[in-house]
C-alpha positions in Angstrom: 98.0 122.4 120.2 94.9 120.4 120.6 95.1 116.9 122.5 94.5 113.3 121.4 90.8 112.8 122.6 91.6 109.2 124.0 94.9 109.1 125.2 94.8 113.0 126.2 98.4 113.9 124.9 99.4 116.5 122.5 98.4 115.9 118.9 100.6 117.0 115.8 97.4 117.6 113.9 98.4 114.8 111.5 94.9 114.4 110.3 93.6 112.1 110.1 96.7 109.9 112.2 98.5 111.6 114.9 102.3 110.5 114.9 101.9 110.8 118.5 99.8 107.4 118.5 100.8 105.9 115.4 104.8 105.6 116.4 103.6 103.5 119.4 101.5 101.5 117.0 98.5 102.9 118.4 95.0 104.1 116.4 94.4 107.8 116.6 90.7 108.4 117.3 91.0 111.9 117.6 89.9 113.0 114.0 87.5 111.6 111.8 89.1 111.0 108.3 88.8 113.5 105.2 86.0 112.9 102.9 88.7 114.1 100.2 91.7 111.7 100.7 93.9 113.5 98.2 93.5 117.0 99.0 96.7 118.4 100.0 97.5 119.6 103.1 100.4 121.8 102.4 101.1 124.6 100.2 98.7 124.0 97.1 101.4 126.1 94.8 104.5 123.8 96.0 106.3 122.1 93.5 105.4 118.5 93.3 108.3 116.2 92.5 106.1 113.3 91.1 103.3 115.4 89.3 102.5 112.7 86.7 102.7 109.0 87.9 102.8 107.6 84.7 106.2 108.2 83.7 109.5 106.3 82.5 110.4 104.3 85.6 113.7 102.5 85.5 113.7 98.6 86.1 113.4 97.8 89.8 116.9 98.0 91.3 118.0 98.1 94.9 116.8 101.0 97.2 115.8 101.5 100.8 116.6 99.3 103.7 116.7 95.5 104.1 113.2 95.2 105.2 112.1 97.0 101.9 114.3 95.2 99.9 113.1 91.7 101.4 109.3 93.1 101.1 109.3 93.7 97.7 111.4 90.5 96.5 108.7 88.4 98.5 106.1 90.5 96.8 107.8 89.9 93.6 108.1 86.0 94.0 105.1 85.1 96.6 102.3 87.5 96.9 101.8 88.7 93.1 101.4 85.2 92.0 98.6 84.9 94.7 96.7 88.0 93.5 97.5 87.2 89.8 95.6 83.9 90.5 92.3 86.2 91.3 92.8 89.1 89.0 95.4 88.2 86.3 94.2 89.5 82.9 95.0 93.0 82.8 93.9 95.2 79.7 96.5 95.6 76.9 97.3 99.0 78.4 99.2 97.4 81.0 101.3 95.7 78.7 102.0 99.0 76.4 102.8 100.9 79.4 105.2 98.3 80.8 106.8 97.7 77.5 107.6 102.0 77.6 108.3 102.3 81.3 111.1 99.3 81.5 113.0 100.5 78.4 114.1 99.1 75.2 116.5 97.1 76.6 114.6 94.9 78.8 112.3 92.2 77.4 109.0 91.7 79.2 108.3 88.1 79.1 105.6 87.3 81.6 101.7 87.8 80.4 100.3 91.2 80.8 97.8 90.1 83.7 100.9 89.1 85.9 102.9 91.9 84.9 100.4 94.3 86.5 100.8 92.7 89.9 104.9 91.6 89.6 106.3 94.5 87.6 103.5 97.7 87.4 102.5 97.9 91.2 106.2 97.7 92.2 107.4 100.2 89.6 105.0 102.5 91.0 105.7 101.8 94.5 109.5 103.0 93.4 108.1 106.7 93.4 105.0 106.7 95.2 105.4 105.9 99.0 101.8 105.1 99.7 102.3 102.2 97.0 105.5 101.4 98.3 104.4 101.0 102.1 101.3 99.2 101.0 103.1 96.3 99.1 105.4 95.7 102.0 102.9 95.7 104.7 100.9 93.3 102.0 104.0 91.2 101.5 104.5 90.6 105.2 100.6 90.0 105.9 101.0 87.1 103.3 104.1 86.0 104.9 102.9 85.8 108.3 99.3 85.9 108.8 98.7 83.6 105.8 101.8 81.5 105.6 102.9 81.3 109.4 99.5 82.1 111.6 100.6 85.4 113.1 98.0 87.8 113.5 98.5 91.1 112.3 98.2 92.9 115.5 101.5 91.1 116.4 103.1 92.0 112.7 105.1 95.1 113.5 106.3 95.4 110.0 102.7 95.4 108.9 101.5 97.8 111.3 104.5 100.1 110.8 104.3 100.3 107.0 100.1 100.3 106.8 100.2 103.2 109.3 102.8 105.1 106.9 100.9 104.1 104.1 97.7 105.7 105.5 99.8 108.9 106.0 101.0 109.1 102.5 97.9 108.4 100.8 96.0 111.2 103.0 99.1 113.7 102.0 98.8 112.6 98.2 97.4 114.7 95.6 97.6 112.0 92.4 94.6 109.9 91.9 96.5 107.2 90.7 98.4 106.5 93.7 95.2 106.7 95.9 93.3 104.5 93.9 96.3 102.0 93.7 96.3 102.2 97.5 93.0 101.8 97.8 93.2 98.5 95.9 96.1 97.3 98.1 94.3 98.4 101.2 91.3 96.1 100.1 94.0 93.3 99.3 95.2 93.2 102.7 91.7 92.7 104.0 90.3 90.4 101.6 93.9 88.3 102.3 92.4 88.1 106.1 88.9 87.3 105.1 87.6 90.6 106.1 85.0 91.1 102.8 83.2 93.8 104.1 86.1 96.3 104.8 87.9 95.3 101.9 84.8 96.3 99.9 84.6 99.4 101.5 88.0 100.2 100.4 86.8 99.4 96.8 83.5 101.5 96.9 85.6 104.5 98.4 88.1 104.0 95.0 85.2 104.0 92.7 83.9 107.2 94.7 87.2 109.1 94.2 87.0 108.0 90.6 83.5 109.4 90.1 84.6 112.4 91.3 87.7 112.8 89.1 85.4 111.8 86.3 83.2 114.9 87.0 86.1 117.4 87.3 86.8 116.1 83.3 90.3 114.9 83.9 89.5 111.9 82.0 89.9 113.6 78.6 91.7 111.4 76.4 94.1 114.1 75.3 96.2 116.7 76.8 99.1 116.5 79.5 96.7 113.9 81.6 95.8 111.5 78.8 98.4 108.7 79.9 97.0 109.0 83.4 93.2 109.0 82.2 94.3 105.7 80.1 95.7 103.9 83.2 92.8 104.3 85.3 89.8 103.9 82.6 91.7 100.9 81.0 93.5 99.2 83.9 92.6 100.6 87.4 88.7 101.0 87.1 88.0 97.5 85.3 90.0 96.0 88.2 87.7 97.6 90.9 84.7 97.0 89.2 85.7 93.2 88.6 86.8 93.4 92.5 82.6 94.2 93.0 81.6 91.6 90.6 83.6 88.8 92.1 83.2 89.8 95.6 82.7 86.7 97.8 79.9 88.0 99.4 78.5 84.3 99.6 76.5 84.8 102.8 75.4 88.3 102.4 73.4 90.2 99.9 74.6 91.3 96.2 76.6 94.2 95.6 75.5 96.8 93.2 77.2 99.3 91.3 75.4 102.8 91.0 75.0 103.5 87.4 76.9 106.8 86.7 79.2 108.5 84.1 82.1 106.9 85.8 80.7 103.2 85.7 79.6 103.9 81.9 82.9 105.0 80.7 84.8 102.3 82.6 84.0 98.6 81.0 84.0 96.0 83.4 86.3 93.0 82.5 86.1 89.4 83.2 89.8 89.4 84.5 90.7 85.7 84.3 93.3 84.6 86.5 97.0 84.0 85.8 98.9 81.2 87.2 102.2 79.4 86.2 103.7 76.2 87.2 103.3 75.3 91.2 106.0 74.9 93.5 104.1 74.7 96.4 100.6 73.5 97.7 99.4 77.0 98.5 99.9 78.4 94.9 97.8 75.4 93.5 95.0 76.1 96.2 94.9 79.8 95.6 94.8 79.2 91.7 92.0 76.8 92.1 90.5 79.4 94.0 90.8 81.9 91.7 88.8 79.9 89.0 86.1 79.0 91.6 85.1 82.2 92.2 84.7 82.5 88.3 82.4 79.6 88.3 80.6 80.3 91.5 79.2 83.7 89.9 78.3 81.8 86.5 76.3 79.0 88.8 74.0 81.9 90.4 71.1 82.0 88.0 69.4 84.9 90.1 72.5 87.1 89.6 73.7 88.5 86.2 77.7 89.0 85.8 79.0 92.4 85.0 81.3 90.9 82.8 80.4 87.1 82.1 83.4 84.5 82.2 83.6 82.6 79.0 83.1 78.9 80.0 85.4 77.3 77.6 88.2 79.6 78.9 87.4 78.8 82.5 87.5 74.9 81.1 91.0 75.6 79.5 92.2 77.1 83.0 90.9 74.4 84.6 92.5 71.8 82.5 95.9 73.9 82.7 95.6 73.8 86.5 95.2 69.8 86.8 97.7 69.3 84.6 100.3 71.8 87.0 98.5 70.2 89.9 99.6 66.4 88.8 103.1 67.8 88.1 103.1 69.1 91.7 102.4 66.0 93.1 104.5 64.0 91.1 107.7 66.1 92.0 106.3 66.0 95.7 108.7 63.8 98.1 106.7 61.2 99.3 106.8 61.9 103.1 105.3 65.1 102.3 102.7 63.7 100.2 101.9 61.2 102.6 101.7 63.9 105.2 99.3 66.3 103.0 97.3 63.2 101.4 93.9 64.3 102.7 94.6 68.0 101.8 95.3 66.5 98.1 92.5 64.5 97.8 90.3 67.4 99.4 91.7 69.4 96.3 91.2 66.9 93.9 87.4 66.5 95.1 87.1 70.3 94.6 88.5 70.3 91.2 85.9 67.3 90.2 83.2 69.5 91.5 84.1 72.6 89.2 84.6 70.4 86.2 81.0 69.3 86.8 79.6 72.6 87.3 81.6 74.1 84.1 79.9 71.3 82.1 76.6 72.6 83.5 77.3 76.0 82.6 77.7 74.9 78.8 74.5 73.2 78.5 72.1 75.0 81.2 70.7 71.7 81.4 70.0 70.2 84.8 69.8 66.6 83.1 73.5 66.8 82.3 74.1 66.0 85.8 73.0 62.5 85.0 76.3 61.8 83.1 78.2 62.3 86.1 77.0 59.3 88.2 80.3 58.0 88.6 81.9 61.1 89.4 79.7 61.7 92.2 80.3 58.1 93.7 83.9 58.9 93.6 83.4 61.8 95.6 81.6 60.0 98.1 84.3 57.2 98.4 86.7 60.4 99.4 84.4 61.0 102.3 84.5 57.5 103.3 88.5 57.8 103.6 87.9 61.2 105.3 85.6 59.7 107.8 88.2 56.7 108.6 91.0 59.3 109.1 88.9 61.3 111.5 87.7 58.3 113.8 91.3 57.7 114.2 92.4 61.5 114.6 89.2 63.6 114.8 91.4 67.2 115.4 92.6 66.4 111.8 89.3 67.5 110.7 89.7 71.2 111.8 93.1 71.9 110.9 93.6 72.9 107.5 96.7 70.7 106.5 97.1 72.6 103.2 100.6 73.8 104.2 101.3 76.7 104.6 97.7 78.1 103.8 95.2 78.5 106.7 92.1 77.2 105.1 90.5 75.6 102.2 87.2 75.2 100.2 85.3 73.8 103.1 83.9 69.8 103.4 80.2 70.7 103.5 79.8 72.2 99.3 81.0 68.9 98.0 78.6 67.0 99.7 75.8 69.4 99.4 76.5 69.1 95.6 76.3 65.6 95.5 73.3 65.4 97.4 71.3 67.8 95.5 72.7 67.6 92.0 73.2 63.6 91.7 70.3 61.6 90.5 71.6 58.3 91.9 69.5 57.9 94.9 71.8 55.8 96.7 74.7 57.9 95.8 72.6 61.1 97.1 71.8 59.2 100.4 75.0 58.6 101.4 76.0 61.9 100.7 73.2 62.9 103.1 74.7 60.6 105.7 78.2 61.9 105.5 76.6 65.6 105.8 74.5 64.4 109.1 77.8 62.9 110.6 80.0 66.0 109.6 79.0 68.5 112.5 81.3 71.2 111.3 80.7 75.2 110.9 82.1 76.8 107.6 81.6 80.4 107.7 78.0 81.1 107.0 76.5 77.7 107.6 76.9 74.5 109.3 76.6 70.9 108.2 73.7 70.5 109.8 71.9 73.4 108.0 73.1 72.0 105.0 72.1 68.4 105.6 68.3 69.5 106.4 68.0 72.0 103.1 69.6 69.0 101.0 66.9 66.3 102.5 64.2 68.6 101.9 65.3 69.2 98.4 65.4 65.5 97.9 62.1 65.0 99.5 60.4 67.8 97.0 61.9 66.1 93.8 60.9 62.6 94.9 57.4 63.8 95.6 57.3 65.6 92.3 58.3 62.4 90.6 55.6 60.4 92.2 53.1 62.7 91.4 53.8 63.0 87.9 53.8 59.2 88.0 58.0 59.6 86.4 59.5 57.6 89.3 63.0 56.3 88.3 62.8 58.1 84.8 65.0 61.4 86.1 63.0 63.7 84.3 64.2 67.4 84.3 60.6 68.5 85.0 60.7 67.0 88.3 64.1 68.8 89.5 64.2 71.9 91.4 66.7 75.1 92.1 66.7 76.4 95.0 66.8 80.0 95.7 66.7 80.9 99.4 66.5 79.7 102.6 65.1 82.0 105.4 64.2 82.0 109.2 60.3 82.5 109.4 60.0 82.8 113.3 62.3 84.5 116.3 62.8 80.8 118.1 65.0 79.7 114.8 62.7 76.5 115.0 61.7 76.8 111.2 62.8 78.0 107.7 61.0 78.4 104.4 63.1 77.1 101.4 62.1 79.0 98.3 62.6 77.2 95.0 61.5 77.3 91.3 60.9 74.4 88.9 61.3 73.6 85.2 62.0 75.6 82.8 63.9 78.0 85.7 63.2 81.1 84.2 61.9 84.3 85.3 58.3 83.2 84.7 58.5 80.1 86.9 56.5 80.0 89.7 58.5 80.8 92.9 57.3 78.0 95.2 58.0 77.3 99.1 58.2 74.7 101.6 58.9 74.6 105.3 62.2 73.2 107.0 62.2 72.1 110.5 65.2 73.3 112.3 64.5 71.8 115.6 66.7 68.7 115.2 69.9 70.9 115.9 70.6 73.5 118.4 73.5 74.9 116.0 71.2 74.8 112.7 73.0 77.9 111.0 75.4 80.8 111.6 73.7 83.6 109.5 70.1 83.7 107.7 69.2 84.3 104.8 71.1 81.6 102.8 70.8 82.7 99.1 73.8 82.4 96.8 75.4 79.8 99.0 72.6 77.2 98.2 72.3 78.4 94.4 76.0 77.6 93.8 76.5 74.4 95.4 77.3 75.5 98.9 80.5 77.0 97.9 81.9 79.8 99.8 85.2 80.4 98.4 88.6 78.9 99.9 89.3 80.6 103.1 87.0 78.2 105.1 88.5 77.1 108.4 85.9 74.6 109.9 85.0 74.8 113.6 83.3 71.8 115.4 79.3 72.8 116.1 79.4 70.7 119.5 75.9 69.3 118.7 74.3 65.9 119.2 71.3 66.2 116.7 68.9 63.8 116.4 70.0 63.1 112.8 73.5 62.9 114.3 75.4 59.3 113.5 78.0 58.1 115.4 81.2 57.4 113.9 81.2 54.0 114.5 77.7 53.7 113.1 78.8 55.0 109.6 78.6 52.0 107.1 81.8 52.4 104.3 80.8 51.1 101.4 82.8 48.8 99.0 84.6 51.0 96.5 83.8 50.7 92.7 
């Protein structure tokens, strides 16, 4: 019997993991993972008790031990609504499959998108061990890591079921089960902000689908017809949508290789689904789900695989606002006071998204001239934030969106206001708040945002002076930033690339130099591309940290002049 390479103990050859290791919650490093995950290790002639995944499955009933029951219940009540907030509108096949699988005596009341997460996946988990263990693992992860701040390394339930899911996935011969597992593996990573590992699972699923397609198993008739419909109509579009909406705001674009499979599977815009909000974290995830759609539509250098209709996004945003107002109305006064800053920040993000959607309808930079009052209101909110932070600075670095550890950040609304508002006084006020913020948020810092925004304002002012259009707010003087990148190894200078009107492919790409010597902590990652093209948005999992810098443009808290409200 061979030995585990790292621990030097006997190995049971349960590739790619050894039970001697996994039983003690350790990672086995004795083997490389199999390239073809669902190639059976046992006798290929052995009967398979679940040779077809798509079958008549009885409604969810009691099964498993207490942990299993609790995990499935938590998935249905808490985790499924979160994922529905990001990917909700499954194709109609999900509805037709469910209408058959739950039987004539059980009426389906939830929309198809929500049902994919809340009913279809749990029902598959009843008969597929890999999906079952991953649902329980993901539920535990959502409950502990996201809502209670417990790391996954300390979560025994997550570790146990995640390991069992790996074992079940590697021994499965059913492509549907493996693909569902890839999807849930990715969900586990995305919920923790691990974008690259999550996309690795998605890409693995796409590669498996490509091999499956080449075998001819995607035929619309025959014994595998229902399985093929599930993959082509439901699973495949969901995978491609994950790639299309991947939160790679600080990285290069993710592309899908054109192939026979990707030509057969049509991407879907997969609009979010959410119900009324019972707590703040539901509202947070719902708004974040809408924001990802708006952000990818705002990126004028990237064409979405499946564009989201702006009017449908506007309807979703309007629905979100009504539900948010109801949540605040029903919230006890003491809790509302404790979460006052979080509620204000969420309102600010809603206001920014509303302006972005109005722009997407017109594609005219001049539309921001109509939002002077909204921009002024945003800066007013940061006046309130500054007062609160002056009394309690640690408040800036605690999410206070209970029970979610993270929000959409402080930088993006200020950067958006400074670069899109046409009122010089309001732009300057937003710029001053950026200078005093001194936070690190994911891929950049407030100091970097300040320097880029200041350069954009200077360029636009110069263009208006040269063209003798000062004060006219002519769109021909406005610019769109494309990318900012480091030009020397000492990180003392950056180059800002931008285009002017009419902002199309024929527009000349111009450059300006940005001096970074004013701050020792100018950025976290270069180049900055998508971030500056979409108003600084980086998703809803931002956890601000202090820069601990004292820049030459830093303003002390007591020097910030708080303005009279309108």
